[in-house]
N, C-alpha and C positions, 0 to 999 in steps of 0.2 A: 504493500500500500504506500502510495506517494505521500511524503510529508507535506503539510500545508505550506503554501507559498508564503514568502515574506510579507507580501501585501495583505494576505488573509490574516496572518498572525498579528501584524500591526493593527489591523482593523479590529480584531477580537480584543487586543489589549486596550485599544481606545474605548470600545464598547464596555468592557469590564470596568475601566476606570470611571467612565461617566455613570455607569449603574451604581458603583460603590459610592461615588460622590453624591449623586442625587438621593440615594437611599439614606446616606448620612445626613444630608440636608433636611430630608423629610422627618427623620427620627429625632433630630435635635441633638443637643449636647449629650455625650455618652461615649461608650467604647467605640462604636462605629465611627463617630465623628473624629475621635482621637486617632483611629487607624487611618482614615482617609487623609487627615492633615499630616499625620506622622510619617507617612511614606514619601512625602515630598522631597526630602534630601536625596533619596535614591534616584528620583527623576532628574534632580539638579546635577548630580554627579554624572549621570549618563549624558545629559546635554553638554556638560563641560568637556567630556571626552570627545564629543563631536566638534565642539568649538575650538578645541586646541589644535585641530587639524586644519582649520580654515585658512589662517594667514599663510603658512608655508605652502598649502595647496594652491591658493590663489596665485602667489608669486611664481612658483615653479610651473604651474599649468600655463600661465600667460606667457612666460618666457619661452617655454617649449612650443606652445601653440602658434605664437606670432612668428617665431623663428622658422617653424615648419612651413608656414604659409609662404615665407620667403619673399616672393614677388610683392612689392609694395602695392602694385595695382590690384592684386588679388586680396590683399589685406584691406584695402579701401573698399573693395566690392563686398567682402564679408561683413565689414563694419557697417557699411551703408544698408545692407539687407537687414542686419540685426536691429539697427536703430530705427529703420523704417517700420519694421514690425512692432517694435516697442512703442513708438510714437502713436501709431494707429490704434493699438490695443488700449493705451492709456486714455486717448480721447474717447474711444467707444465706451470704455468703462465709466468715464465721467458722465457721459450722456445717459447711460443706462441708470446710474445712480440718481441722476437728476430726475429722469422720467419716472422711475418707480417711486421716488420720494414725493414728487408732485401728485401722483395718483393716491398714495396711501396716507400721507400726513394729514390732508384735509378730512379724511374719513373719521378721524378721531381728534377733533380740535381740543386744544389745551384750555381748560377753564382758567379764569383769572386766579382763582384760589389755588389750583394745582400749579400754575406757573409761578405764583409767589412762593409756594412751598419749595419748588425746585430751586428757585433762585436763592432762597434762604439756606437751603442745604448746600448750595455751591459756595457759600461765602467763605467757609473754612478753607477750601482748596483754591480760592481765587488768587491768593498771593503766589502760590506755587506756579499756577498756570501763567500768570502775568510775568513772573521771573523767567520761566522757560521760554515764553514767547519772545522776551527781550533778547534771547540768545539766538534767535533765528537769523541766519545769514541772509544778507541781501545778495542780489545777483553778482555784484562786483566782487564781494568777498568770496562768494562761492567759486568764481572763476580763478581768483588768486590762489585759493587753497587747493585747486586741482594739481598744482605743481608743488610737490613737497620740498621744503628746504632740507629736510632730514627724513629720508624714506624709512629708516629704521624706527625713528620716533613715531611716524605715521602708522607703521605696522604695529608697534607696541600699544598705541592708543586705539587700535581697531578702526582707524580711518582708512577704509578700504579703497575709496575712490582715488585718492592721491597715490596709494600703493599700486592700483591698477594702471594709472598713467605712467608711473615709473617702470613697472614691469613690461608694459607694452613698448615703451621706448627702448628698453634693454633688449627685448625680443626682436624688435625691428633692427637694431644695430647688429645683433648676433646673426640675423638672417642675411646681412650683407657681407659677412666674413667669408674667407676661403673655406673650402669644404672641410679641411682638417679641423681647424678651430671651431667652426660651426657645429660639426658633428660631435666634438668633445663636449661642448656646452649642452647641446640638446640631449646627449646620452645621459649626462648627469641629471638634467632637469626631468627627463622622462623617468629615470630611476626613482627620483624623489616622489614624483606623482604616483608611480606604480606602488611604492612602499606605503604611501599615505592611503591610497585606495584599498590596499590590502588591510591596513589598520582599521579603516572605516568598516570594511567587511566584518572584521571581528567585533567591532563596537555594535554593528547593526544586529548581531545575534542577540543582543540584549534589548533591542528596540521594543518588543512587545511589553516587557517589564518597565522600561523607561517611560513609554507612552502612558501606560496605566498609572504610574506614579506621578506623572505630571497632570493627567486629566482629572484624577480623583479629587485632589485638593481644590482645583478650580470649581468643579461642580459642587463640592461640599460647601465652599464659602459663599458662592453666589446663588446656587439653586435656581429656581424659576421665580421665586417671590421677589428677588431683587429687581427683576426686570419689569415689575408691574407698572410703575409710573412712567417707564420709558419704553414700553412694549412696542409702540408704533415705530419709534426711531430704530430700535434694534431689529425689528422685523423687516423694516424697509431696507436696512443695510444688508441683512442676511439674504433676503429675497433677491436683491440686486446682485449679490455675489453669486448666488446659485444660478440665476437667469443668465448673467453674463458668461459664467463658466460653461454652461451647457450650450448656449447658442454659439458663442464665438469660438469656443474650443472645438465644437463639432464641425463648424464651417472651416476652421483652419486645418483641422485634421484631414478632412475629406478633400479639400481643394488645394491646399498648399503642401501638407505633409504627405498626402495621398497614401494613408494607411487606414485599416479598419479602426473605427473609433473605439470600439470596446477593447481591442488588443492594445492599442496605444495608451488608452486610459489605464489599463491594468499595469502596463510597464512603468508609468510615471507615478503610480499611487504611493510607493514608499517615500519618495522625495516630497510629494505634496502632503502626505500625512505627517512627516517630521516637521515640515513648515507649519502646518496647521496646529500641531500640538505644542511646539516650542514658541510659536508666534514670532519667529525670526527666520528670514530666508537664509541667512548665513549659516545657521546651524544645520540646515538641510542641504547646503551646497555639496559637501562630500558625497552624500547619498545620491544627489542628482548627477554628479560626475560619474559615479559608479554605474548608474542606470544608463547614461548616455553612451559610455564607452563599451560596457560589457553586455548590455541587453539590446539596446537600439542599434549598435554598430556605427554610431556617429564617429567620425574621425577625431583623433586627439586634437588636431589643429583647430577644428571648429568648436568642439566641446570645451576645450581649454580656454578659448577666447570668449565665446558667447555666454556660457553659463556664469562665470564670474562677473562679466559686464551686466548681464541681466539681473543677477542677484543684487547688484549695486544700484541700477538705474530703473529697472522695469517693475513698477509697482501699480498695476491697474487696480488692485484692491484698495490702495490708498486713495485713488481718484474717486472710486465709488463711495468710500466713507466720507470724504470731504464734501462732495456735492450733496450727499444725504444730510450731513450736518448743517450745511447752509440752509436747506429748506426747513429743517426742524427748528433751528435756532431762530430763523425769521418768523416762523409761526409762534414760537414760544414768546418772543418779545413783541409780537404784533407788528412786525415790519413788513410792509408790502414790497416784494421784489419783482421787477419786470424782466423782460427778455434781455435788456441791456445789462442789468446787474448779474443775471445768471451767466451770460456770455463772459463777463469780466471774471466772475468766480471760476468758471471753467478754465479760462486761460491761466489764471493764477494757480489753480490746482495742478494744471499740467506742468508748470514750472516747479512747483513745490514738491511734486512726487520724486523728482530727481535728487532732492536734498534729504529725504527721509532716511534716518539712520536705521541700520538693520538690527534694531532692538525693540522689544515689546513696548507698545504705547507711544512710539515715536510719532506716528501719524497724527495723534491727537494734538500734539504741540505744533506740528507743522501745518495744522489746519488754521492756526492763528492768522497768518497773512491772507488766507482765503476769506475768512470772516471780515477782516479789516478792509479788504478790497471792496466790499459792498456795504460797509458801515455797520456791521454787526459787532456786538461786544465780545472781546476775547474772554472775559470772565465766564462766559457761558460754557467754555470748554470744561470747567470744573464739574459741571453737571454730567457731561458725557464721560469724563474720566472715571467716574465711579463704577460704570458698567461697561468699561471698554474691553475687558478681557475676552468676552465672547465674540464681539465684532472683530477684535484683533486677530483671533484665531482664524476666523473665516476669511478676512481680507488677506492674511498671510498665506493661507491655503491657496487662494486665487493666484497670488503672486508665484507660489511654487509651481502651480500648473503651467503658467505662461512663461516662466523661465525655461522650462524644459521644452515647451512647444516652440519657443523662439529658436532654440538650438536645432530642433528637428526641421523647422521651416528653412533655416539658413543652410543646413546640410543638404536638404533636398534641392534647394536652389543652386547649390554647388555641384549637383549631379551625383551625390552620394546615394548608395543603395541602402536605405534604412530598413531594418527588419522589424 
């Protein structure tokens, strides 16, 4: 009898964790709640095991991938295809989030008393939100920070976008060397990538347990009751994520990747599930690399370039959340927004998604410029922050799906035979 696939085992671990957490939430304080909360360090250790592989994997994979592409014209073509797919999906995601929110939010208008209660509850967190919003980079600083003065420091601080720029430049330089030196560098980089992928394979054997131990405390702490006052906002975000994933993923898989939807979805499930559970794309990057190289047959040159780039830039889930937040906050504060304001918010959201850090809840703080662009109060984010964990998991799951889809689309565009 065949052992269950990794995807199935991860899914079962997630289901078990949610069942344990929701059961503990329903039962209230007691041994079951203590168990659900107490196993969280096991999940944290598992997630840290994955995260420790991310920085060396990104650097080595990009150097190897860009050097393997060699021809600067092909590198430009691969990069253009990847960015075009990312830009289109982010814009579509923002439109889906806006459309669903405009349909659902008016169905459950917020009463004056409920709105006042929510604002009062947000007062305690308003200072933190305002402080974090003040740290949001402008476009000028964002562009300056793309080029790191100290790549080692950027890597140590987890600033992956500057590290990606540095690694791409090194890879491009290696690609112009004579065959001997170029082969020596790429052999070392490929060996580092292979070793890290092997290590990730060992770590993923613990994935069902790690996912269970991360999901249980989330469900135990929040349950369903926590969402009562914000049900419409949360449902609008979740429905948008599901609708966008199903429609756009199906279309991209059929017409661009040209693979059976079910088989491709099954292949990318481990990476998407890790992203969903940990609420950070970077924690899922090693798993996505393993899937692309060993299951889908995407070339190292494409996978090593597109996946780290996508995990840093491609966040359609964040665009969905931000546009949903604009509609909800506008309704909460009684501010009428017209087509011009929504277009401004969409454009701002498109730019802000590229600055979202690969950590849980980062999208909430990066929503501040989107709200400010249409005159909505930043303090309202404190309301959303309290119930962000569940939307965060869904939007990061969406991101994980489309990081892998982007790699497959680019590989197919380069004439690769994806399986």
